[in-house]
C-alpha positions as CSV (number, residue, x, y, z in Angstrom):
1,M,28.0,3.5,-3.6
2,E,25.1,3.3,-1.6
3,S,25.4,5.0,2.0
4,Y,23.9,3.0,5.0
5,I,20.8,5.2,5.5
6,Q,20.0,4.3,1.8
7,S,20.4,0.6,2.8
8,W,18.5,0.6,5.8
9,I,15.3,2.8,4.2
10,K,16.0,-0.1,1.2
11,T,15.6,-2.9,4.0
12,L,13.0,-1.1,5.8
13,R,10.8,-0.7,2.5
14,R,11.5,-4.3,1.7
15,C,10.2,-5.4,5.7
16,E,7.1,-3.4,5.4
17,Q,6.0,-4.9,1.7
18,D,6.7,-8.6,2.9
19,D,4.4,-7.7,6.2
20,L,1.5,-6.0,4.0
21,K,2.0,-9.1,1.6
22,N,1.8,-12.0,4.5
23,K,-1.4,-9.9,5.9
24,L,-3.3,-10.3,2.5
25,V,-1.9,-14.2,2.6
26,L,-3.9,-14.1,5.8
27,E,-6.8,-12.1,5.3
28,G,-7.0,-11.1,1.9
29,N,-10.2,-12.2,-0.6
30,S,-10.0,-13.8,-4.2
31,Y,-9.1,-11.8,-6.8
32,G,-8.2,-12.9,-10.2
33,K,-5.2,-15.1,-9.6
34,G,-4.2,-13.1,-6.8
35,L,-5.8,-11.3,-3.0
36,E,-7.2,-8.4,-2.4
37,W,-8.5,-6.4,0.4
38,V,-11.0,-3.3,-0.1
39,F,-11.0,-1.0,2.6
40,K,-15.2,0.0,3.3
41,D,-15.3,2.2,6.6
42,E,-12.1,3.0,7.9
43,Q,-10.0,3.7,4.7
44,P,-6.2,4.5,5.7
45,C,-4.5,7.6,4.7
46,V,-0.8,7.7,3.5
47,A,1.9,10.0,2.3
48,A,2.9,9.4,-0.8
49,Y,3.9,10.8,-4.5
50,S,1.1,10.8,-6.8
51,H,1.7,12.4,-10.3
52,D,5.2,13.3,-9.2
53,E,3.7,15.3,-6.4
54,L,3.5,14.9,-2.6
55,C,0.1,14.3,-1.4
56,D,-1.9,12.5,1.1
57,V,-3.5,9.4,-0.5
58,V,-6.5,7.4,0.6
59,V,-6.3,3.5,0.3
60,L,-9.3,2.4,-1.3
61,S,-8.0,-1.4,-2.0
62,V,-4.6,-3.1,-2.1
63,R,-3.6,-6.4,-4.1
64,I,-1.3,-8.8,-4.5
65,D,-0.8,-11.3,-7.8
66,S,0.3,-14.5,-8.4
67,D,3.9,-13.0,-8.1
68,L,3.1,-11.0,-4.8
69,L,3.2,-8.1,-7.0
70,I,1.4,-5.4,-4.6
71,T,-1.0,-3.4,-6.6
72,I,-2.7,-0.5,-4.5
73,I,-5.5,1.4,-5.6
74,G,-5.8,5.0,-3.9
75,D,-7.3,8.4,-4.4
76,E,-6.2,11.7,-3.6
77,K,-7.1,13.2,-0.4
78,L,-8.1,17.0,-1.4
79,N,-8.5,15.9,-5.2
80,R,-11.2,12.8,-4.8
81,G,-12.9,11.2,-7.5
82,Q,-10.0,10.3,-9.6
83,E,-8.6,6.7,-8.2
84,H,-5.8,5.2,-9.7
85,V,-2.9,3.0,-9.0
86,I,-0.2,4.4,-6.6
87,D,3.3,2.5,-7.1
88,V,4.5,0.9,-3.4
89,N,7.6,2.5,-3.8
90,D,5.9,5.9,-4.0
91,I,4.3,5.4,-0.5
92,F,6.8,7.2,2.2
93,V,8.9,4.6,4.4
94,G,6.9,3.8,7.2
95,E,3.6,4.5,6.0
96,L,2.7,1.0,4.5
97,E,2.2,0.3,8.2
98,Y,-1.2,2.2,8.0
99,I,-2.5,0.3,5.5
100,T,-1.3,-3.5,6.9
101,S,-2.9,-2.7,10.1
102,E,-5.9,-1.9,8.5
103,I,-6.8,-5.0,6.8
104,G,-8.7,-7.7,8.4
105,R,-10.0,-4.8,10.9
106,S,-13.3,-3.9,8.6
107,L,-15.1,-6.9,7.7
């Protein structure tokens, strides 16, 4: 049985992801059959698991496809030059706001 805290975390994660999708719908640029935002000047940094290790990830871009699935392209802060896809669920709860708040700021 799911605890109250686990339920709350799932709800918060879903809300954060919905906020990110909505912001991309408003501000994103066309990318294939979806939308994308590429961070040029200010690249948000979030706490996440990358390759099963806790690390800070510099977010280079974020995309949603036609099914509204989120793809985040990032690079480990202390090991730059190896950009890769970060699973949105590997980003710590509360950290997606750093990405969402930067979308649309650097045009």
